[in-house]
C-alpha positions, 0 to 999 in steps of 0.5 A: 754880309758886307751889306749888313755890315756897311748898313750898320756902320753908316746907321751908327755913324749917322746917329752919332752925327757923322755925315761924311765917310771915306773908304780905302781898299786895295784889290785886283777886283776894284770894279766890284768894290767901286760898284759895292760902295756906289750903292751907298752913294760913295763916289770915287775921287782918287786913283793910284796906279803902280807898275 
């Protein structure tokens, strides 16, 4: 379901002239989230750590 949603969102954005996107997410399973979005050519550029 997640892939279908992102596919539709990116297609809609492109058809409206939007060529850049930013994704924010918070999860203990960040590796899975990064892997998911890397399939759509997203690159990680920010890391925030806490204690």
